[in-house]
Structures are given as structure tokens and as C-alpha cells.
DRENMIKOL-620275 format. One record per residue (C-alpha): residue number from 1; residue in one letter; x, y, z. Coordinates in steps of 0.001 Angstrom, whole numbers, padded with zeros to 6 digits. Last residue first. Layout:
BEGIN
  resi  resn       c1       c2       c3
   NUM     A        X        Y        Z
...
END
This chain:
BEGIN
  resi  resn       c1       c2       c3
   294     N   122363   093377   195420
   293     P   119044   092857   193728
   292     R   115977   094156   195620
   291     K   113880   091707   197582
   290     M   110099   091583   197842
   289     L   109701   089747   194562
   288     A   112097   087048   195687
   287     S   109542   085969   198317
   286     P   107342   084669   195506
   285     S   109970   081965   194743
   284     F   110528   080754   191196
   283     G   112356   077455   190803
   282     T   112008   077653   187017
   281     V   110318   074256   186715
   280     W   108214   074822   189824
   279     A   106981   078241   188693
   278     T   106236   076962   185197
   277     G   104190   074081   186605
   276     C   102251   076486   188807
   275     I   101502   078740   185816
   274     V   100502   075824   183577
   273     A   098303   074278   186272
   272     C   096651   077620   187074
   271     A   095930   078212   183378
   270     G   094422   074747   183008
   269     A   092202   075190   186052
   268     L   091026   078664   184997
   267     T   090347   077724   181390
   266     H   088900   074307   182328
   265     W   086427   075981   184707
   264     G   085136   078017   181820
   263     V   086014   081491   180609
   262     P   084046   082298   177456
   261     E   085510   084888   175076
   260     D   083486   088104   174994
   259     L   086073   089757   172748
   258     I   086671   092794   174962
   257     L   086062   091694   178552
   256     Y   086683   087938   178257
   255     G   089666   088136   175934
   254     W   091123   090990   177966
   253     L   090829   088967   181200
   252     V   092228   085721   179753
   251     G   095297   087507   178372
   250     F   095537   089535   181577
   249     V   095891   086447   183736
   248     P   098018   084751   181077
   247     V   100549   087646   181276
   246     L   100908   087412   185068
   245     F   103046   084285   185362
   244     T   105542   085278   182690
   243     V   105704   088801   184159
   242     T   107440   087186   187115
   241     L   110489   087286   184835
   240     A   111274   090697   186336
   239     S   112040   088967   189637
   238     S   114698   086780   188038
   237     A   116176   089652   185996
   236     G   116748   092035   188909
   235     I   114515   094491   190748
   234     D   115593   097919   189453
   233     R   117679   097191   186345
   232     I   115531   094271   185205
   231     L   112408   096330   185850
   230     K   113667   099211   183685
   229     F   114548   096661   181028
   228     Y   110981   095368   181036
   227     L   109396   098821   180975
   226     L   111515   099829   177968
   225     Y   110654   096555   176270
   224     A   106945   097135   176813
   223     V   107126   100654   175358
   222     G   108752   099456   172126
   221     G   106963   096201   171351
   220     C   103544   095911   172982
   219     V   103124   099720   172908
   218     V   104729   100801   169632
   217     G   104302   097749   167421
   216     L   101200   096044   168752
   215     A   099502   099355   169566
   214     L   100073   100662   166041
   213     V   098736   097433   164560
   212     V   095655   097615   166799
   211     L   095119   101235   165773
   210     L   095100   100123   162132
   209     V   092635   097351   162995
   208     T   090294   099806   164712
   207     L   090505   102232   161798
   206     S   089283   099434   159537
   205     P   091515   097198   157473
   204     T   090389   096232   153945
   203     S   090292   092448   153685
   202     I   092759   089547   153480
   201     T   095721   091896   153222
   200     P   098445   090841   150824
   199     F   100840   087944   151508
   198     F   103591   087906   148859
   197     P   104654   091486   149631
   196     A   105230   090511   153315
   195     A   107737   087702   152686
   194     P   110807   089946   152394
   193     A   109784   091792   155606
   192     I   109812   088791   157971
   191     W   113526   088113   158575
   190     L   114453   091791   158216
   189     A   111855   092741   160855
   188     A   113372   090165   163198
   187     A   116825   091679   162658
   186     W   115518   095175   163412
   185     M   113895   093836   166585
   184     S   117062   091904   167498
   183     G   119114   095083   167363
   182     H   116792   097158   169534
   181     A   116023   094456   172113
   180     N   119634   093300   172437
   179     A   120835   096916   172414
   178     F   118506   097626   175347
   177     P   119750   094574   177259
   176     E   123493   095328   176898
   175     V   125452   093030   174616
   174     Q   128393   090839   175640
   173     Q   128270   088032   173081
   172     K   129462   084745   174558
   171     S   126035   083221   174086
   170     T   124984   080589   176606
   169     N   122180   082436   178406
   168     A   120918   084233   175293
   167     Y   120972   081001   173285
   166     L   119083   079076   175965
   165     S   116462   081829   176202
   164     A   116107   082028   172429
   163     I   115547   078263   172284
   162     G   112855   078564   174956
   161     Y   111195   081410   173058
   160     S   111154   079144   170003
   159     L   109518   076411   172079
   158     S   106802   078915   173016
   157     A   106237   079583   169319
   156     G   106145   075841   168632
   155     L   103526   075474   171372
   154     S   101455   078082   169556
   153     L   102041   076357   166196
   152     A   100929   073005   167633
   151     I   097791   074611   169054
   150     A   097034   076229   165684
   149     L   097537   072890   163921
   148     P   095104   071179   166293
   147     A   092601   074058   165849
   146     G   092471   073981   162053
   145     P   088751   073291   161927
   144     G   087092   073696   165342
   143     L   087407   071341   168319
   142     T   090040   073386   170130
   141     A   087616   076295   170538
   140     P   085348   074075   172637
   139     D   087985   074070   175421
   138     F   087865   070763   177316
   137     G   090722   068650   175973
   136     V   093031   071436   174855
   135     L   092877   073337   178120
   134     L   093183   070230   180267
   133     A   096006   068887   178111
   132     V   097844   072201   178480
   131     G   097450   072026   182251
   130     A   098580   068403   182332
   129     V   101714   069361   180400
   128     G   102403   072115   182927
   127     T   101892   069737   185843
   126     A   104230   067156   184323
   125     L   106924   069782   183775
   124     G   106460   071143   187306
   123     L   106817   067660   188756
   122     S   110007   067229   186742
   121     A   111259   070583   188047
   120     K   110540   069529   191615
   119     R   112292   066175   191165
   118     S   115291   067905   189600
   117     L   115812   067750   185859
   116     T   118701   065566   184724
   115     K   121675   067345   183199
   114     R   122893   066663   179689
   113     T   123734   070374   179186
   112     W   121739   070624   175954
   111     V   119016   068219   177105
   110     A   118575   070003   180450
   109     T   118666   073409   178731
   108     I   116006   072324   176232
   107     V   113784   071051   179050
   106     A   114194   074213   181119
   105     A   113548   076474   178123
   104     W   110438   074502   177166
   103     I   109110   074979   180686
   102     P   110000   078677   180544
   101     A   107963   078994   177304
   100     T   104854   077248   178705
    99     A   103307   080650   179477
    98     N   102715   081164   175762
    97     L   100078   078411   175881
    96     V   098211   080482   178468
    95     S   098295   083624   176319
    94     L   097092   081758   173232
    93     L   094198   080196   175148
    92     S   092964   083592   176321
    91     A   093347   085161   172875
    90     P   090983   082620   171337
    89     L   092333   080118   168765
    88     T   091727   080100   165000
    87     R   093110   083225   163313
    86     A   095331   083723   166345
    85     A   097275   080569   165427
    84     I   098816   082338   162438
    83     A   099667   085325   164633
    82     F   101172   083045   167291
    81     L   103425   081429   164683
    80     L   104472   084815   163293
    79     F   105331   086294   166693
    78     P   107207   083116   167672
    77     L   109342   083112   164475
    76     A   110164   086816   164185
    75     S   110619   087653   167874
    74     N   112864   085575   170152
    73     F   113959   082885   167690
    72     L   114674   084979   164598
    71     G   115693   088207   166306
    70     L   118066   086387   168638
    69     V   119816   084663   165747
    68     L   119963   087808   163600
    67     Y   121029   090023   166503
    66     H   123925   087694   167338
    65     R   125063   087660   163716
    64     W   125023   091468   163664
    63     H   127065   091772   166879
    62     A   130526   093116   166062
    61     R   129810   095164   162942
    60     L   126377   096105   164243
    59     N   127678   098084   167216
    58     L   124106   098871   168282
    57     R   124683   102364   169690
    56     K   122856   104196   172475
    55     K   122606   107996   172392
    54     L   119564   108069   174725
    53     V   117550   110177   172283
    52     L   118873   108322   169244
    51     A   118257   104965   170942
    50     V   114677   106013   171758
    49     I   114100   106861   168092
    48     W   115579   103502   167061
    47     L   113360   101762   169658
    46     F   110282   103275   168017
    45     L   111470   102366   164529
    44     A   112160   098769   165577
    43     A   108734   098461   167228
    42     L   107009   099859   164131
    41     G   108862   097454   161843
    40     L   108225   094461   164087
    39     R   104487   095062   164289
    38     L   104214   095904   160590
    37     A   105964   092670   159592
    36     I   103868   090819   162167
    35     L   100583   092002   160680
    34     L   101813   091486   157114
    33     V   102715   087863   157807
    32     P   099683   086953   159920
    31     G   096975   088231   157541
    30     L   095720   091781   157522
    29     V   092095   091086   158453
    28     P   092106   087708   160267
    27     A   095443   088619   161921
    26     G   094399   092000   163341
    25     I   091752   091189   165942
    24     R   093280   087998   167388
    23     M   096691   089606   167127
    22     F   095454   092524   169239
    21     L   093964   090235   171890
    20     Y   097189   088248   171980
    19     S   099162   091486   172452
    18     A   096857   092472   175320
    17     G   098614   090086   177720
    16     W   101888   091786   176828
    15     I   100454   095158   177810
    14     A   098712   093920   180984
    13     S   101849   092116   182129
    12     L   103918   095243   181525
    11     T   101454   097339   183506
    10     I   101475   094825   186376
     9     L   105273   094856   186530
     8     R   105432   098647   186235
     7     L   102939   099010   189106
     6     L   104954   096576   191229
     5     D   108116   098557   190559
     4     A   106362   101800   191562
     3     S   105069   100160   194762
     2     T   108649   099263   195633
     1     M   110132   095792   195392
END
């Protein structure tokens, strides 16, 4: 991995870590449904402009069903569930709960393929569950009204990512990564848009909230995907997935610096347990970061 690749990886982690901060700011004002509808619409428009510049086609006639499935489980459903939870839970906790997605993916894959998890993966699963329990059991934010439901929704969002991962790995559709992102983003927007008129804004958005929406759509959606696919091309998919381990770091950092969210020992210990558990479940090796794909 070159220094430029490392910089892209850190930048991507910082951007996706900030998405929980942005949802925490925007959801209480616009409401979860409208916030996510705008996020997906802006991201789709941005990627459409990029597709025009790069002359990349979606081939909708052949892949529209694929885009609909991927858009539902990889964007529309998890984005909405996290946005609902963001009205109650701090951004730091949301980002750590998101890191359980690879654990869910491993469990779902094991059930689907009827294969027993290895001893290391089982240890990772137990460690990840312990990390979540530590966060939930000691974080004061989990004691407030609606917190149990918000935690369940966050874990449901991570489960949805796991389902999307299994589908992407088993699908027979041969679609390039950029088309997957572009097509699934339009599909996700179509899933959410019909509901938006029935959920008006909770209060009048300020300029800050409008900028947050723009950042969620263009930066956390469009720009982040471009960075991610650039990393996949340059360092390989397995190394690019290292972003999973770095997003909670920035999620906690942005919550602390910008929203003044408390960071207790349980936050750090729980986050470390979840990250370590995810690494063991996925079989991630830090040495892979220093290697370029063949």
C-alpha cells in the first residue's frame, strides 16, 4: 500500500464516520425518512453526473432487479434504520454498532451455506457480542426513552448490510463496482421516495442542517463511493474493507469533538472488542494492507 492509498483509506473512514454525526444532526429536524430520501437522491444525482463524464452505462434492462435488491439491503433499509436510531443514540454508539456488519455477514453466510464457523471466527463472534453488551450495559445514552428500540434498529441495519454482502457474493449478476453503486443508489432512492411526502419536516431546517444533507448525499454518498472503488482497484477488496475497522474510530472522534459526546472507558473497551471480534470473524490480517493485489 502506498502513502496515497493509505491517505485515501483514512479519508474514506473519516467521511463514513462523519455520516453518523450528520444523521444525528439532521434526523431530529427533517425526520429520518425525508433525510434519507434527500441523501439517496443527492448521491444518485452525483453518481449520474460522474457516469456521464466517465461514459459508464447502467444496463438497466439486464440488471434492474439486481439494483433493486442491492439498493434495498445495502442502502435504503440500513440508512433509514440508522437515521431513526440517530434521534436517540449518540453518533459514537451508532458507528460502533455499524461495525458489527461483517459479523452478521459471517453468521448469515454460515447459516446459508450450512458451514460451521471456525474456532477463531466463533471467538470473534463472542467477542463482538461482548463488545456490544459492554456498550449497551454501561452507556448512559442506552437508558433513555426509546433507546432499546434504537439499538435494535441499529443492529438491524448492520444485519441488512450483512444480507447485502451475502447477496453480492452469491449473485450471478456480473456488474462492475461503479455500476453497482450508481444503480443501487437510484434503486434505494426509489424505495424511499414514495414515503417522503407522508413524513414532513419536524421543524424548519437551518443552513447547518441543509449543509449536513448536502454532505450526506454528495460527500458520504458520491465522493465516498468513488474513493472506495479507487481503493478496491489499487489495493484489492479485502484490504479496502479495512475501512470497517476505522469508521468507528472517526465516529467516536467526531461525536466527541463536534457534539461533545462523552467517551467513557466502556466506549473505548466496547469499540475495541467489536473491532477485534470483526477482525477475527473476517480473518483480517494487518499484513495484507502492505501488499498490493496481484
